[in-house]
N, C-alpha and C positions, 0 to 999 in steps of 0.2 A: 856754147854758154858755159859749160863746165870748165873749159880752158880759160875763158875770160874772167870767170869768178875768182880765179887764183890770183889775179893781179888788180883787184879792186882797190887795194890800199895804195899801190904805186903803179898806176897805169902809164903806159908809154904811147907814143904816136901810133905804133903798130896795133896796139890794143884798141885805140880809138877807131882806126880804119876798119878793124874786124867787127867792132860793134856796129858801125854804120852799115856794114854789109848785112848783118843780122837784122837790123831795123828795116832796111830796104826790103828784105825778103818778107818780113812780117807784114809790112805795109802793102806789099803786092798781093798777099794772099790772106786777107783778114777773115775769110769765111770758110777756110778749109777745116774739114772735120772727118772723122771716121764714119764710113758707111757700112751698115750691117744688113745685107740682103736677107730676106726671109727664105731664100732658096738655098742657103748654105748647107752643105752636107755635114754630118756629125763625124768628121775626120780631122784629127789633130795633125798638124805639121809644124815642125820646129826648125829654126835656123840659129846656129850658135856661131859667134865670131869673137875674135880678139885682135887688139892692136898691140903687138908686142913692144915693150919698152918705148912707148910712144911719147911719154912725158920726158922732155929733154932735161928738166930740172931734177927729177927723182928717178927716172928710168923705170917707173912703174907702168904696168900695162892696163889697158881698159878692156873689160870683157862685157859682152852683151848677148842677148838672145831675144827672139820674138817668136810667138806661137800663134798659129792661125787655127780657127775652127772653120773648116771649109775654106772660104775665101776671106773670112773676117779676122782681122787682127784682134785678139782678145787679151794678150799679155806680152809685155816687153820690159826689159830692164837693161840699163847701162850703168856700169860701176867701175871705178878705178880700184885696182887691187891694193890691198893693205901692205903687201910685200913685193919685193922685186923678184920677178920670175927669171930663172936662168936659161930658159929655152922657150921657143915659140910653141913647142908641143905642150909645155906646162901650162901656158896661158890658155891654149885651146882646150885643154882638159878641164881647167877650172871653169871655163865658159860652158863646156858640155855638162860638167857636174852640177852647175847652177841650173842649167836648163832641165836636166833630168829630174832634179828635185821639184821644180815647178810643174813638170808634166805629172809627176807622181801626186802632187797636191791637187791638180786639176782632176785626175782620175778619182781621187777620194771625193772631191766635190760633186762630180757627175754621178758617182754611185749613190751619194746622199740624195741626189735629185732623181734617182731611179732611171738614170740614162746609162745603159750598158755600153761599154766600149770593148769590142772584141778584136778590132784591127789595131796592130801596134802603131804607135806614133812614128811617122817618118821624120827623122832628124838628119839635117844636112850639115856637113862640115867640109871645109876645103883643105884641111890639114891631113895629108895622107898618113903621116906617122901616127897621128892621134887615132885615126880610124884603124890602122894596123894594130896598135896597142890594145884597142878596145876588143878586137877579135882574137889577138894572139899576145896575151900579156907576158912578154919576156922582159923582166926587169934586170937592169944592169946599173952600173955606177951613175950613168947619166940620167936615168929615169926613175930611180928608186924614190926620189923625193916627191913624185907625183903618184905613188902607188895607191894611195887611198882613193883619189879621184878615179883612177883606172878601175879599181875594184867596184866602185859605185856604178860607173857606166856599164861595165861588163855584166854586173849582176842584173841590171834592168834589161840588157839585151837578152840574157838567158831567160828572163821571165816574160819575154815578149811584150814588155811595156813600150820599148822603142825599137826602131829598125834604123841603124846608122848607115847613111848613104853619102857617097862623095858628091861634091858639086864644085863647079868652077867658080873662082873668086868673082868673076864678072857677073854671075847670076845670083850671088848670095845676098839676100835682102837685108841681112843684119849689118852689112857694111855701112849702111846709111846712118847707123847709130854711133859708129866709132871713127870713121875716116872722112877727111875732106874729099868730096867727089867732084868730078867734072859736072857741069850743069846738066848735060844730057843724061848722064847716069843717075844723078840725083833725082831729077823729075821722073825718070823711068821707074826708079825704085819706090818713090813715095806714091806713085799711082798704083803700084802693085801692093802697097801696104793698105790700100783701101781708102786713101785720102781723097776727098772730093770737095769741090767748091759748091756750097749750098746756094750761092747766089748765081751760079753759072746756069746756062741753059740745060734743060733735062734731055 
């Protein structure tokens, strides 16, 4: 939808075909909604992702994250960056920085509700260089422009707010917010996001 909205003034046949695909999907699943089981644990898990230079017109990247409380999706965000990133590590770090800020806000919220969180939030990222920089911040000419985001993420790791872990791209749930996926992967991911058909059999 984000991509299609860019061409509302001057749509082409390709945009019309993409729109019909979106409408077919919506028509086939009118009753899908998020399910929040009462048995969810009080454990936060986050997934951060980016699609580097995915916009062919501006070469701007899309960053996104999703956060789970137990098995329930409680927060997600997808946003196109305001500037062009010069490396995939930069976009991953911007996604991680945005995710860490959201986790910090959730920690403040839970503290206000008198819900203590003693276990660090598990944060999954598939960019090895971003994970390496978070644990061993060696800045050089190619990474100095992302130094602020690196320091933010590293500070939260040191304070045990998050625990940064690697994950394969095929298992990263945040991909569903940024990339066009094969039908099998798409349906597999949205089921893991907690989407259920309320008109379906129980």
